[in-house]
C-alpha angles and dihedrals in degrees: 000000000000123000105244097178089122094050113139095211147019127222117229129209116275118226091213143349091225113090094214089057092047089054088050091053088049094054091044092052091043091055093048091047093050092050092048094046091046094049096048093043090053091053091048093048093047092052094044098045102037110072089198088070095054094111131111095260093056093039090060090043090055089050089051091051091051091050091048090050091051096046094053090045091055093060114024104052093057091045089051093047092051091049092048095045095040090239136137102189131112122176120247089244091047092052091049090049090048093053093043098050095041090053090045095051095040093049093045089047095058090044090055090049087053091051091048088056088055091050091054091048092054093044094051103031100036105022095156092057095041098105091045095051099035099045123149096265092050092052093050090049091051091050091048090050091051090052091049091051087051093050091048091049092048095046092051096047095043092047093048094045098052095039089077128092113250123214093185138025097207109109112196094217137072092246136022100287114179099225090052091047091051090055088066092064119117096187139059092254087093084080087071090060091046090053090050091049088052089051090050089049088053091053093047090045090053090051089049094051091049089052092050094047091046093052092048087058092045093052091048090054093046093052090055092054109112094210122074090207091054091052093051092046092051094047092046089064092050102045098073091047092050090047094052092046091050090048092051094046098043096047091046092048092046089055102042107027096070133114106269126224107034099054113120124235090245091055091047090052093048091049092048091050090051098052101031101039110026101061097053089041098051104031094082091054093045092052094042106043095065098028112090093183092057092046092046091050093049092047093046093051093049094042093054096039098245087147132013118279101234120186091247093054092048092052090049093048091052090052093048092050 
């Protein structure tokens, strides 16, 4: 097979050969993208503009919304453009950028979720020391550390992926997904990327173990609370975070912990849609539905005209209420 290391572009998977169906995919992706962008922007605006939400928990929630907004923007716009223009191509540099930024945002996302677990632990288990431990400087340092971990994860995975020799430029996925790119290798250098993926899994596994241990301590503290109302209030601040962590882990596990080789292209696409699209789409709803402070901030901002009441924001606010 020819060596295509110097190829200038890759060819992505088409959803359909029929132009009408491609347009349908475009409008479906456009609707999903607009809902995700609107939801995450509303969270960001609420935290930024409402001084009552200028506390560590909502600072990290704002960071999470920014990361979700970025991760879905890395994938969907190119997929929509290809469907609209009846194209399959993505440039080599565009593919590199897509891999890098997706790993950067996904890695930072999970690191922020780990930091949010620590925030809930301090708030519930050491409430009298909360302001001392979770001060502004500490929160910024935690967010910066999460970003550094994401950059390291993205650099290793991107470098390892595109250091291999490719024997084909046809990627059986609608975006540059690393497992599908590795399958194009015609040398043993793909073992480097497998090693890096295992290293990333180790990092994610460490964060997961930390979250589990943290919540074991939180639940132990909650069970010792004498008041039922105190227990409910403490748990109500943890449920959205646990739901988001579970969604992130289950969708990622569903996508990557699968037997390789015999998986059909349709199943690959479904798995990719689940882990790449669902979390940034659903996270704003998860955090807003049970959070009275977020809903109050959004309603207050729209009621008093602090930002324009677009039709999308009105529809989302009705759903959240």
